C-alpha positions, 0 to 999 in steps of 0.5 A: 226694355225702354230707354230714354233720349234726352235730345230735343230731336230724337230719331228712333232707329235700329243701329248695328255694332260689333262687340266681340265678333257678335252683331248687336241690334240696338233699339232706342225709345225716348223717355216720353214715348216710353211713358206714353207706351206704358200709359197705352198698356194701362188704358187698353187693359182697362177696357177689358178689365171687367172680363178678366179674372181677379188673379189675372188683373193682379198679375197684369197690374204687377207687371205694368207697375214693375215696368214703370219702376224700371223706367223710373230707375233708368231715369234716376241712373241716368241723372246720377251718371250725369251728376258724378263728374260734370263737365268731363268727357267721362261723365258725358260718355256715361250720360250718353250710355244711359240716355241713348243706350240700348233697351237691353239694359232694362231687360237685364233686370229680368232673366229671359229664363225667368220670364219664360218660366213665368210665361209658361206658368201663366199659360198653364193657369189660363188652361186650367181655368178655361173650363170655368170661364169658357174658351172666349175669355180664356183667349182674352186672358191669354192675349192680355197676359202676352200684352203685359209680358211683351213690355219686358222684352222690348229690345227691337223695333219689331218688338215695339210693333208687336206690342202696339198690334197686341194693344189694337187686338185688345181694343178689338176684342173689347167690342165683342162684349160691348158695342154701345155708343159710349163704349164705342167712343172710348175705343175710338179714343184709345185707338187714336192714342195708340196710333199717336204713340206710333206716330210719335215714335217716328216724329218725336221732334213734334209735340204729342198734341201735333201728332194727335191732331195729324192722327185725328185728321187722317182718321177723319179723312178715312171716315168717308171711305169707311162709311161708304164701305159700311153702306155698300159692301155686301154684309156677309155672314161671319165665317166663324162663330164667337166662342162661348163665354160662360162668365160673359153671360148676362140676363136670365138663366134657364135654371131659376130658384127663389132669389135669382131674379132679385139679384138680377134686378140690381143691374141697370144694364140694358137688356133690349129695346123695342120700337113700335113704329108709331103704333099705340104702345100696349099698357104697362100691364100687357108688356110681359116680354116672354123669354123662357118657360120653365116646366121642370121642378125638382123641389129646389129650382125650376128648369127648362125642358131639355127638348122643345119642338122648334119651328122655323120662324120664317113668317109662313105657316106659323100662325097655326101654332098660335091661333085660328087665322080666321079669328078677325077679332085678334088685332096684330101689333108689329114692332122691332126688337133690338137685343143686346149681347147676352151670350145666350140664345133666348130672345124676347116677344110679347106672346103669342108672336110671329117673326116677320121679315128676314128672320134667318137664324131665329126659331119659334118654340111650341111654348111661344118663346123665340130663340136664336140658333146661335149664341147672341154675341153682339147686338141683334135686331128682329121684327115681330108681329104679336096677337096679344088677345089670342089664346095660347094652346087651346089643346094640351097634349098628354105629355105636356099635361103630365109634365106640368102637373108633376112635382116632388112629393113631400118637398113642401108638405104644408103647401101640398096640404093647402093645395088639397084644401083648395081643390076641395073648396074650389071646383072651378080652376080659375076660382081656385087660382083667385083664392090663392091670390086673395090669400096673398093679398089679405095676409101680411106678405111683402115684396122686397129685393132683399128676401130672407134666405131659405133653407134648401129654397123651401117654398113652405118656409117662404109661404108660411114663415118669412112671407117676404120675397120677390117675383120668383118666390110668389110665382114659384109658390103659386105654380106649386100650389096649382100643380098640387091642386091638379091644375097644369101650371108652369113658370115663365121668366122674362121682363115686365114693362119698360121705360118709354123714351120719346114723344107721346100721343103726337098727331101726324098729318093724317090726324092719327095719334102716334108715339114717336119713341122706343121702349128701353128694357133693363135688367132690373125689369126682369120678372117671373110669373105663372101660367095655368092651363084652363080648358077652352081658354088655353094657357092663362097668365097669372102674376101673383106679384099683382096680389102683393104689389099691384104697382109693380104690375100696373105702372112699374117700380114703387119708390120702396123698390127703387130705394132698395135698389139704390141701397144695394147698388151704393153708387151715385149713378143708380136708378133711384137717384137719376130718376129723382134729379130732373135735369140728370134724368132728362140728360140720361133719356136724351143720351139713351135716344142717341144710343138707340139710333146708334144701335138701330142704324149702325150695330143693327144694320142688317143686309135687308136694310142695306139692300132697301137703302141702296135700292131707294138711292140708286134703284135696282142694285147691280154689281157694276153700280156697287163697283162704281160707288166704291171706285168713286169713293176711293178716288175722293179719298185719295184726293182728300189724302193728297190735299192733306199731305200738301197741307202738312208739307207746306213751308212753315214760317218759323218764329224766331226766339228772342233772348231776354235782353233782346226783349228788354231792348225792344220794349225800350225802343217801343216806349220811345216810339210812342213818344215820337222817337222811332228808330229807323231799321237801318240805324245801328244801336250806337247811332240811335243812342247818339241821336237820343243824347243829342235830342233828349239830354235827360235820357242820354245817360240811362239809354246809353247804359242800356244800349251798351249792355245790349251790345255787350250781350249781343257781341261779346263772348260771355259765360252763362253766369256773366250773361245772367248777371248782365241781363239782371243789370240790363233789367234794372237799367230798363226800369230806371229808363222808364222812370226817367222817361215818365219824369221827363213827360211830367216836366213837359206837361 
């Protein structure tokens, strides 16, 4: 594997020798580079550690620890060999074998057959778990597993290159799962470290910091070309799709049972952002971000309909799906949504909404939800126009009525009995719904993130016994009661509210009040509510959560819920603590604003934005203009590279290293110069000592002794021990000289 070279200047190379008629190729790697390479492996694996299974992390950790142990053993062996017979030819040869020997020496600790069997067993384990974790994560597992094992067969320069390339592939794979600003900066830092290790292999005579500086400068020089290509190179659709990753899915699910969303609210991960472009942002109670409509209930959980009619969201002809276009009282609200990678298809909208602008790959559903035609594997942006006061589905088809009235008979008998009483007492549909909300509000119900467990997710047990739950508990029980009492009802999941980050109520040049900022919606904003269908009004949103915890619906999380979340997370950087520390919360909001700009202009930079930007800068875009821009950029990049190489290859003035006795003597000369006794450059040490004896008799003896010691150390052949002893003597003479010089000054005073 990795061997050490103790020389100050190391030239890594492949050499060839002939042993018993067989040609062997040796690969040399310094001890410093070996440890740097091992460190790179650990850091590269760390960025994808959250995506790996526990058993795979254990295997990788053991492999890296084993490699580190072999490195340490190799160092100890080299030290032992050098210490057995110091000074002999045999000991020097042994030392060289351990210091410069081929990397195969470590590889003999692991038989290739054993390593092959272990690799085969690992691949079999990955294949067996592929169905559970998904194709994408299986590929990441295989990549990391190969990366960990490759270190055991680092015998040639080619192996070294392959190991570094595997590390770069892992860094690129990590960006599939996260692309936010912090993570991108971490990946960039690791890329710099990996490239520095590669440069250190070829320029080991330089310090690591020097090579690090060279890599940073080179990347900075290439940044101009990268930015121009990012802006002008055509943004083509990918030729392949990212494979589905089951365990990578985040956010809501298309199957929901009581307690699911309560678990999701423990996460502080960003779900999406919304920018209203300076328009007045709706009140918190209107920010119901619709994701999925769940209409099938089997007595334990809610499911989405298998087939939902889809309409292409191309911005044309979709208003008829929502409302009568002649209704001028409905005011439009246009906004941009930037959704994070969730590895699911659902998107978010304030229903009813129409997708505007370039909406390729987005479809509108008849249940007023928005979906992507492909899995959302990276940040995605889209533009919507919502009509918040427009009715939803004034007409209800017989099929939809049947679906939204069905429920498993006998699954919750006490709720069914209550539903019959409500149907008898309240003929009016909305009055019946209000009666349930009043009941919840007046009884001893509580809203909590830690509801008690229910037997088979029984709604009867929740509504009549525990009376403690989260939004899904109340929405599920309410929807069940509505259906059982003869009212079409369904469950809707999505997000409620959002955290505003920006300047509120700023007056622009036209004297109009605008909001400069965006909304950040996190996973803890996940919510569930109900919808009932009323003749002449369509689907009406009813949120039972407002009956038990009005603050959650009107202004956001209560202090009690924030404290519960802090207890469940049990981390320092949680929502409750950060919002209660003013300076930390301000810092968090500022960084969120910076991350939003990164998402908006880099991650969410679409082909339409690219075309609009280039048209604004250069007018109508034609192929020759793009070619000219790229050519100019290449020329400028080459010029910068040439200037950089010229600067790196400039002659450097080497500083001469002085021995300790030289430093002592020159310090004495400097002290005499301050007293007006300056030594001419052409004068020898002995002549200057003679001059001091003639002019300053009180310094004659001590300075003559100091000069004699200096001459002896400079010109006589002394052993190391003699040099050290003479240097100590010269140091004592210098102190005596300083004392005599001070006494001489006092006499003259």
